[in-house]
N, C-alpha and C positions, 0 to 999 in steps of 0.2 A: 504494500500500500504506500503510495506517494504522500509525503507529508505536505499539507497545504498551509500549515502554520509556519511563519517565518521565525527562525531563531537566530539571534546574533551570532556571528562566527566565533566559535570557541573550541579549540582542540580538546581541552579538558572535558567540556560538556559532551562533545561527540564521543569521546572515549568512554565516559561514564555510561551514557545511555546505550551505546553499543554493547557494553557489558551487561546492562540490565535487560536489554532485548534478548541476548543470548541466554540469560538466566531464565527469562520468562518462557522461552521456547523449550528449555530443558525441564523446567518445573512449572507447567501451565496452571493457571488458576482462573476462576471466573472474574468478570469485571468488578463485581462488588469487593472482592478481595483486594484488588489493587487500589481502588478508590478509598476504601475504608482505612487501608494501611499506607496512605500516600507518603507519609514521612519515611517509610521503609524503602520506598522505591524512587523517591525524588532525589535530586542532587542537592548538595549544600548551596550551590549557586542559585538554583531555582527557588529554594526555600528562603533565600534572602529577601526576595520581593514580597513574599507573604508577610515576613516579619516587618518590613518597611511599611506596608499597608496598615498593619496592626498598630505600629507606633504612631502613624499619622492619625489613625482613628482615635487613639487615646487622647491626642492633643485637641481633638475637635468634638468629642462626644458630649461635652457639657454645653456646647454652643447651640443656640437656636438656629433653625434653618435646615437646608437640604444639602445633599452631596451631589456635585456636578462632575460627571466623568466624561472628559473630552477625549475621544478616541477609544471607543469601546473595543474595537478589534475583535478578539475572541472572548472578551468578557472577564478576563482575569481580575482586573481591579474592580469592575462593575459588580461582579458577584461577591467579591470580598467585602465591599461596603454593605451590600445586601445582607450577607451572613452576619457581619459584625452588629448591624442594627437588630437583627433577629435575636442574636445570642445575648448581647449586652444591654439592649434597650427593648425588651420584648413587648412592653406596653406603650411605647412611643409611636403610635400609628400615624402621627402627623408628619414624621420625618420620612423623606423619600430620597431615592437615588435617581438622578436624571442622567442618562447617557446620551452622548451625541456622536454621531459618526456618519460618514457617507456610505459606509459598508462597500465601497468600490475603490478605496484607496485615495491617495492624494489627488485632488482634481487638478492642481496646478501648483507652481512655486513662485514666490515673490523674491525680489533681489535680496531681501534681508534673510531669506531662508538659506542662502549660501548655494554652493554648487551641488549638483545631484551626485549621488553615490549609490550605484546599483547594488553594491556588495551588501549594503544594509537597508535595501528597499527604499532609499531616499530618492524617489523618482516619481514621475506622473504615473498614477495607477498603483504605486507601491503600497505595501501593507494593506492590501485589499482583503476583506473578509466576506466578499459577496456570496461565496458558496456556503457560508455559515449562517446567513441571515435568517433563513426559514427555520433552521435548527435553533437559532438563538431565540426566536419568538416562542417556540415550543418549550425551551428551557425556562423562559420567564414564567410560563404557566405552571410548569412542574415545581419550580422553586416557590412560587406564590402559594400553591396548594399545600406546600410543606411548611408554610408560615405559621404564625401564632394562631391565626383564624383560618384553618384549612376549609376549603369548599366555598368560601365567600368569593364573590366576583372581584377580581383584582386588576383587570386591564381592559383598556379600549385600544383599538388599533386604527391608525390612520397613517397612510404612507403616501407622500407626494413623489411623483417620478420626475425629479430633476436633480441637478448637481449639488443641492444643498444637503447638509448633514441631517440625518434623521434623528429626531429627539425621542428619547426613551425615558420614561419614568419608572423606576423600579420599586422595590419593597419599601414601605414606610413602617416605622415602629414607634411606639410611645416610650419615652425614656423616664425611668424612675430617678435618673440622676440629674434631671433638670431642676432648677430652683423652684421652690413651691409656688412662688408668685407666677412664674411663667407657666407652670403646669396648670394652675387654676384658670388662667386666662386663655390658654391656647390649646390644651389637649381636649380632644373630643372622643366620645365613647362609641361613635357609629363605626363599627368594624366592617360593615357591609359596603362602605364606599369603595369604588374602584381604586386599586392601589398602583396599578401598572398601566401606563399610557404610552402608546406608540403613536406619536403625532407630530406636533409643531416642529418645523425644521429651522435650523440655525445656519446662517451663512458663515463662511469662513473656511480656513484650511483645516485639514484633519490633524489632530494631535494624538500620537500614540501614547498609551499609558501602560 
């Protein structure tokens, strides 16, 4: 199977995952085994980003407002914010994750973006996740059903077919960590409101996260 996700060039990463692939072929397991034991099979380099996202979340968890994820790509950061909200602020259903992406790669480059570099997908059409878009929408539904209020309607979908970035609103959760005054004024108990919206488009260049 050909990899459709771009990984930044790294000899160490390639060697590590080649070894993991050989091990998986030697000792095969079902998908849930690998996903549930992801720390067993992921590399230290891959794990760094997860830790970085967690540290950023800790710095912002007590702040009011939403999370904006510019450059969803395959959703690594998008679903990290989603899960952090669900795990650490399970009752803060006013908080959302908004993701923005063209899902077709960089539409163009401006002079301030510097020169193109095909080796790292810095080119027109680079870092495209077009083939992932339909899967991404289904993943949103799966994750929302697995949320604090499973089975409740969580998303609306509207997609405009032009070069602008698609706006995506992800999981929201209510936070017990917010100041009492903010909680009384802004938190609402209606868990049946749609939580995930695929709709308004934002102009601008795509940013990978």
